[in-house]
C-alpha positions as CSV (number, residue, x, y, z in Angstrom):
1,M,1.5,0.4,-10.9
2,K,-1.0,-2.4,-10.7
3,S,0.8,-4.2,-13.6
4,I,4.1,-3.7,-11.8
5,R,2.5,-5.0,-8.5
6,Q,1.4,-8.2,-10.3
7,D,4.5,-8.8,-12.0
8,L,6.4,-8.6,-8.7
9,T,4.0,-11.0,-7.1
10,V,4.1,-13.7,-10.0
11,Q,7.9,-13.3,-9.7
12,H,7.8,-13.7,-5.9
13,I,10.0,-10.5,-5.5
14,R,9.5,-9.3,-2.1
15,N,12.1,-6.4,-1.1
16,S,12.3,-2.8,-0.5
17,F,11.4,-2.0,-4.2
18,T,8.3,-4.1,-3.9
19,V,7.1,-2.0,-0.9
20,E,8.0,1.2,-2.7
21,V,5.6,0.2,-5.4
22,Y,2.8,-0.8,-3.2
23,E,3.3,2.7,-1.3
24,E,3.2,4.6,-4.5
25,N,0.1,2.7,-5.8
26,L,-1.7,3.3,-2.5
27,K,-0.9,7.0,-2.6
28,I,-2.3,7.3,-6.3
29,S,-5.2,5.2,-5.3
30,L,-6.0,7.4,-2.3
31,F,-5.9,10.5,-4.6
32,E,-8.2,8.8,-7.0
33,N,-10.5,7.5,-4.1
34,D,-10.1,4.1,-5.4
35,I,-10.7,2.4,-2.1
36,I,-10.6,-1.1,-3.3
37,Q,-7.0,-0.7,-4.4
38,V,-6.3,1.2,-1.4
39,K,-7.5,-1.8,0.8
40,H,-5.4,-4.2,-1.3
41,C,-2.2,-2.1,-1.1
42,Q,-2.7,-1.7,2.6
43,T,-3.2,-5.3,3.2
44,N,0.0,-6.2,1.5
45,L,2.0,-3.3,3.0
46,W,1.0,-4.6,6.6
47,E,2.3,-7.9,5.6
48,F,5.6,-6.5,4.3
49,Y,6.0,-4.5,7.5
50,R,5.4,-7.4,9.7
51,E,8.1,-9.1,7.8
52,G,10.6,-6.4,8.4
53,L,10.4,-5.2,4.7
54,Y,10.1,-1.4,4.1
55,H,11.3,1.2,1.9
56,S,12.2,3.6,4.7
57,K,11.2,3.7,8.4
58,E,10.0,7.3,7.8
59,T,7.4,6.2,5.0
60,R,6.4,3.3,7.1
61,G,4.9,5.5,9.7
62,K,3.0,7.6,7.0
63,F,1.5,4.7,5.6
64,I,0.4,3.2,8.7
65,S,-1.5,6.6,9.2
66,Y,-3.2,6.1,5.9
67,N,-5.1,3.4,7.4
68,F,-7.0,6.2,9.2
69,I,-7.8,8.0,6.2
70,T,-9.1,5.0,4.6
71,L,-11.5,4.5,7.5
72,I,-12.8,8.2,7.0
73,L,-13.1,7.7,3.4
74,E,-15.1,4.4,3.8
75,E,-17.4,6.2,6.2
76,K,-17.8,9.2,3.8
77,Y,-18.8,6.8,1.0
78,K,-21.2,4.5,2.7
C-alpha cells in the first residue's frame, strides 16, 4: 500500500481512489500498530477531506474517529 501511495503522490493524482488507498493503508497500519504510518495517512486524509475529496461520506466519518484510536494507542505505547 505504501508504494501505491508513493506512486499516487509522485504522479500528483488526488482523487477518490487516492483517498481510498490512504484509508485502506490506515486500517492496515492500525491493525499492525504502526503508529508512524497511521499518523502519515491521517495527516494526508485530513488534507484530502478539507479539499472535499473523499471515497464516501460514510467512510469519512469513520476515519475521523480513527484519530481518537490513534491518540489512545499513542498513550498506551509511551
